[in-house]
C-alpha positions in Angstrom: -38.2 5.0 -74.8 -36.2 8.2 -75.5 -37.7 9.8 -72.6 -37.9 13.3 -74.5 -33.8 12.7 -74.7 -32.4 15.7 -77.0 -29.3 14.6 -79.1 -26.8 17.1 -80.4 -27.3 18.5 -83.9 -25.8 16.4 -86.5 -22.8 18.0 -87.8 -22.8 18.8 -91.6 -19.8 16.2 -92.0 -22.1 13.5 -90.9 -25.3 14.7 -93.1 -25.3 11.2 -94.6 -26.6 9.9 -91.1 -29.2 12.5 -90.7 -31.9 10.8 -92.4 -31.6 7.6 -90.0 -31.6 10.0 -86.7 -34.7 11.5 -88.1 -36.4 8.3 -88.8 -35.3 7.1 -85.2 -36.7 10.3 -83.6 -39.9 9.8 -85.6 -40.0 6.2 -84.0 -39.2 6.5 -80.6 -42.8 6.6 -79.2 -44.2 4.2 -81.6 -41.7 1.8 -82.5 -38.6 1.4 -80.4 -37.1 -1.3 -82.3 -36.7 0.6 -85.4 -35.6 3.7 -83.3 -32.7 1.3 -81.7 -31.5 0.0 -85.0 -31.8 3.3 -86.8 -29.6 4.8 -84.4 -27.3 1.7 -84.1 -26.8 2.1 -88.1 -26.4 5.9 -88.0 -23.8 5.5 -85.3 -21.9 2.7 -87.4 -22.1 4.6 -90.5 -20.9 7.8 -88.4 -17.9 6.3 -87.3 -16.7 5.3 -90.7 -17.4 8.9 -92.1 -15.9 10.5 -89.1 -13.4 13.5 -89.3 -12.8 13.3 -85.6 -14.2 16.7 -84.9 -15.4 17.2 -81.4 -19.1 17.8 -82.5 -19.0 14.4 -84.1 -17.7 12.9 -81.0 -20.2 14.5 -78.8 -23.0 13.1 -80.8 -21.5 9.7 -81.0 -21.2 9.6 -77.3 -24.9 10.6 -77.0 -26.0 7.8 -79.3 -23.8 5.2 -77.6 -25.2 6.2 -74.0 -28.8 6.0 -75.5 -28.4 2.8 -77.2 -26.8 1.2 -73.8 -29.6 2.5 -71.7 -32.3 1.2 -74.1 -30.6 -2.3 -74.7 -30.6 -2.5 -70.7 -34.3 -1.2 -70.4 -35.2 -3.4 -73.3 -33.4 -6.6 -72.4 -36.2 -8.9 -72.6 -37.0 -7.6 -76.2 -35.2 -10.1 -78.5 -35.6 -7.9 -81.4 -33.1 -5.6 -79.8 -31.0 -7.8 -77.8 -30.3 -10.4 -81.0 -29.1 -8.8 -84.4 -30.8 -12.0 -86.1 -34.2 -11.0 -84.7 -33.7 -7.7 -85.1 -33.3 -8.2 -88.8 -36.3 -10.4 -89.0 -38.4 -7.8 -87.2 
C-alpha cells in the first residue's frame, strides 16, 4: 500500500524508531496492517524522543501523511481503523 513511497532517512536522534520503520517497510507489500501499526508506533515513540530538529519534523510529517492516507484507503479494514482489533491482529 505504500505505493513505493520513500520516506526521509531516520535521523540519528531517532535511532530507537529505526527498527520499527524498517519492519514497516518490509511489510508494506505483504501485510499492510503490520506496516500501519509499526509506523504509528514509530511516530508515537519518535514524538516522545524528538529534539524538534527540522529533519525529525520532516519525517514525522511524512509518516502522518502516509498513516492518514492508508487509514482512508483501508477504511473497511477494522484491524486498521479500530485499535482493539489491531491489537488482536
